[in-house]
Legacy VTK file of the C-alpha trace (Angstrom):
# vtk DataFile Version 3.0
C-alpha trace
ASCII
DATASET POLYDATA
POINTS 259 float
-0.081 -0.047 0.050
1.352 3.490 -0.794
0.038 6.820 0.487
0.233 9.945 -1.581
1.830 12.785 0.197
3.460 15.312 -1.926
6.643 16.993 -0.556
8.980 18.386 -3.153
7.851 21.790 -4.310
9.139 23.158 -7.669
11.791 25.174 -5.761
13.026 22.157 -3.842
12.743 19.846 -6.770
15.346 22.026 -8.642
17.926 21.243 -6.330
16.947 17.802 -5.236
18.790 15.355 -7.461
18.583 12.511 -4.912
15.360 10.607 -4.285
13.445 11.383 -1.243
13.576 7.891 0.118
17.413 7.736 0.616
18.469 6.595 4.074
19.705 9.330 6.291
22.134 8.808 9.236
22.595 11.832 11.444
20.538 14.874 12.248
17.372 15.841 10.407
18.006 19.027 8.456
15.225 21.394 8.755
14.800 24.141 6.093
12.166 26.349 4.898
11.162 25.896 1.166
8.359 27.875 -0.434
6.996 28.904 2.759
6.906 25.565 4.354
9.026 23.565 6.583
10.978 20.808 4.730
12.904 17.950 6.142
16.299 17.577 4.566
19.554 15.704 4.565
21.526 17.702 7.114
24.788 16.290 5.964
24.409 17.161 2.248
24.893 20.791 2.414
22.062 21.413 0.047
18.300 20.918 0.598
17.919 17.469 -0.593
14.424 16.219 0.196
14.425 13.541 2.803
11.567 11.936 4.562
12.783 8.662 6.232
15.295 8.516 8.902
16.948 5.878 10.960
17.414 5.666 14.528
19.208 2.806 16.740
18.332 2.418 20.321
21.274 1.780 22.408
23.674 3.705 20.226
24.686 5.848 23.345
25.167 2.860 25.435
21.727 2.895 27.206
19.359 0.055 26.119
16.274 1.211 24.461
17.281 4.864 24.492
18.763 7.209 21.841
19.053 10.946 21.448
19.393 10.544 17.621
18.315 11.810 15.231
18.481 15.410 16.175
17.026 18.405 14.372
19.331 20.969 12.744
18.216 24.245 11.164
20.839 26.731 10.057
21.039 30.164 11.484
18.384 32.432 9.902
15.958 29.642 9.163
13.214 30.653 11.619
12.216 33.876 13.441
14.104 34.656 16.617
11.592 34.468 19.494
9.313 31.846 17.738
9.141 28.112 18.507
9.346 25.172 16.412
7.796 21.923 17.460
6.664 18.376 16.297
3.404 16.661 16.081
2.962 12.749 16.104
0.616 12.059 13.208
-0.024 8.224 14.051
0.497 6.153 17.117
3.738 3.953 17.251
3.693 1.272 14.842
5.827 -2.005 14.410
6.808 -3.472 11.206
7.186 -7.459 10.991
7.313 -9.144 7.747
6.352 -6.150 5.742
3.212 -5.731 7.738
2.838 -2.433 9.692
0.668 -2.978 12.997
-0.145 -0.676 16.020
1.888 -1.548 19.032
0.214 -3.469 21.786
2.488 -2.855 24.838
5.276 -0.608 23.556
5.347 3.144 24.127
7.918 5.773 22.766
8.581 8.556 25.157
9.868 11.721 23.399
11.344 14.130 25.849
13.267 17.438 26.178
14.205 18.480 29.688
10.860 18.783 31.392
8.781 18.455 28.320
7.588 15.124 27.293
5.049 13.190 25.305
4.380 9.511 25.177
3.168 7.883 21.954
1.461 4.423 22.138
-0.885 2.776 19.758
-2.505 6.366 19.425
-0.859 9.511 18.752
-0.522 12.086 21.374
0.166 15.823 21.328
3.754 16.938 20.730
5.430 20.080 21.885
7.479 23.038 20.628
11.043 24.395 21.651
12.477 27.868 21.437
14.157 29.019 18.251
17.756 30.224 18.983
18.356 33.884 19.036
20.224 33.588 15.623
17.186 31.801 14.070
18.679 28.514 14.037
17.112 25.374 15.817
19.350 22.531 16.833
17.511 20.231 19.189
18.224 16.545 20.185
15.149 14.811 21.886
15.462 11.837 24.166
13.688 8.955 22.531
13.016 5.907 25.025
11.179 2.658 24.171
9.276 1.700 27.251
6.443 -0.803 28.316
2.809 0.190 29.237
2.629 -3.156 31.292
3.821 -6.422 30.123
7.445 -7.160 29.326
8.761 -5.675 25.962
9.497 -7.802 23.070
13.051 -8.924 22.830
13.615 -6.900 19.721
11.638 -5.093 16.908
11.481 -2.310 14.257
9.409 0.739 15.206
8.015 3.606 13.152
6.586 6.927 14.111
5.156 9.473 11.760
5.812 13.096 12.529
5.446 16.725 11.200
7.199 19.840 12.215
5.492 23.111 12.779
6.394 26.925 13.534
4.548 29.274 15.927
5.567 32.268 13.789
2.076 32.324 12.236
3.466 32.419 8.729
5.437 29.261 8.134
3.378 26.195 6.976
4.008 22.795 8.595
6.205 20.176 6.972
5.050 17.342 5.020
5.023 14.070 7.135
8.134 12.265 7.684
9.351 8.989 9.613
11.741 7.775 11.870
12.451 4.057 11.950
13.945 2.934 15.228
15.856 -0.276 15.443
15.531 -2.329 18.774
18.138 -4.945 18.487
17.578 -6.262 15.021
20.402 -6.675 12.445
21.432 -3.610 10.631
20.363 -5.049 7.263
16.884 -5.551 8.521
16.870 -1.964 9.668
18.014 -0.918 6.244
15.291 -2.933 4.658
12.736 -1.401 7.013
13.690 2.090 6.069
13.508 1.081 2.341
9.988 -0.326 2.881
8.765 2.843 4.672
10.144 5.016 1.839
8.544 2.723 -0.858
5.200 2.319 0.888
4.615 5.406 2.949
6.764 8.138 1.758
7.146 7.943 -2.063
3.412 8.339 -2.945
0.935 6.190 -4.596
-2.729 5.516 -4.154
-4.710 6.817 -1.173
-5.080 4.497 1.689
-7.002 1.444 0.439
-8.082 0.416 4.096
-9.989 3.671 4.674
-13.333 2.023 4.104
-15.370 4.946 5.703
-13.472 7.611 3.891
-12.568 9.726 7.003
-8.939 10.076 5.986
-7.812 7.467 8.528
-7.658 3.715 9.084
-9.088 2.722 12.359
-11.468 0.614 14.429
-14.520 1.680 12.303
-12.800 0.521 9.049
-11.795 -2.978 10.946
-15.496 -3.220 11.940
-16.603 -2.583 8.414
-14.274 -5.139 7.015
-15.296 -7.869 9.621
-18.943 -7.240 8.842
-18.152 -7.888 5.204
-16.251 -11.130 5.757
-16.649 -13.665 3.112
-18.158 -11.102 0.553
-16.454 -9.004 -1.935
-17.731 -5.882 -0.296
-14.399 -4.923 1.484
-11.957 -6.751 -0.891
-8.785 -4.706 -0.616
-6.794 -7.354 -2.284
-8.945 -7.686 -5.269
-9.213 -11.491 -5.065
-13.025 -11.512 -4.918
-13.238 -12.192 -1.209
-12.894 -10.248 2.054
-10.566 -12.314 4.245
-7.346 -12.377 6.280
-5.293 -11.006 3.519
-7.505 -7.936 3.490
-7.100 -7.513 7.226
-3.336 -7.465 6.668
-3.651 -4.717 4.001
-5.854 -2.769 6.444
-3.563 -3.078 9.349
-0.557 -2.204 7.348
-1.885 1.282 6.752
-3.289 1.825 10.437
-3.592 5.426 11.357
-4.011 8.771 9.469
-3.767 8.818 5.742
-1.434 11.314 4.118
LINES 1 260
259 0 1 2 3 4 5 6 7 8 9 10 11 12 13 14 15 16 17 18 19 20 21 22 23 24 25 26 27 28 29 30 31 32 33 34 35 36 37 38 39 40 41 42 43 44 45 46 47 48 49 50 51 52 53 54 55 56 57 58 59 60 61 62 63 64 65 66 67 68 69 70 71 72 73 74 75 76 77 78 79 80 81 82 83 84 85 86 87 88 89 90 91 92 93 94 95 96 97 98 99 100 101 102 103 104 105 106 107 108 109 110 111 112 113 114 115 116 117 118 119 120 121 122 123 124 125 126 127 128 129 130 131 132 133 134 135 136 137 138 139 140 141 142 143 144 145 146 147 148 149 150 151 152 153 154 155 156 157 158 159 160 161 162 163 164 165 166 167 168 169 170 171 172 173 174 175 176 177 178 179 180 181 182 183 184 185 186 187 188 189 190 191 192 193 194 195 196 197 198 199 200 201 202 203 204 205 206 207 208 209 210 211 212 213 214 215 216 217 218 219 220 221 222 223 224 225 226 227 228 229 230 231 232 233 234 235 236 237 238 239 240 241 242 243 244 245 246 247 248 249 250 251 252 253 254 255 256 257 258
């Protein structure tokens, strides 16, 4: 399943010769392009469009914790005195065998000093941080994978979808972007997960096929509709003539807000 979410404006496309799905290791570059925030490759030195970023729990020596990637906007990017923040667009999701599902027990805490939000199976409000006096914005959040009750799985690949916003009243929010967190899986699997997110969520395609009620999101109401159509072609997402387990897999892989 692919979700159509345009990102590259004509101005940005003119300088972006690399595909937006390339893996980025390091900080998330933040720029303003055509009046909107754009996530970029901070290491490239030019505003190459970038929408999928990798992160590894334990890279600082503490299990299930990382302070990477950070966010890095050059001086003059934002208005001094304003604030820039993030909004989780979906709950935390887990990727297994190329199927994306909401977490059941895991939570992602996103924290900066005394400010914090916890994203579980459903999204929660984010928060904003002050822009530096020179108009730059360099911030590293603390990301911690934790349990809401039962013991955490031994390992996994977790995905959170975010957008950035400014409080200056002029700059438009960013297009959605994704961070793919690796908790104890081989690096090759992490790379494959990043590529899967880029191909299925970030690079465009048809609107969410699992959005059966047309409300712009895939959730419990859509699942109920699918189950009520079980054994009939009414909610056939795989076009095999029947509503069955394969259709549930398609619906769950897109759980959350459509782009």
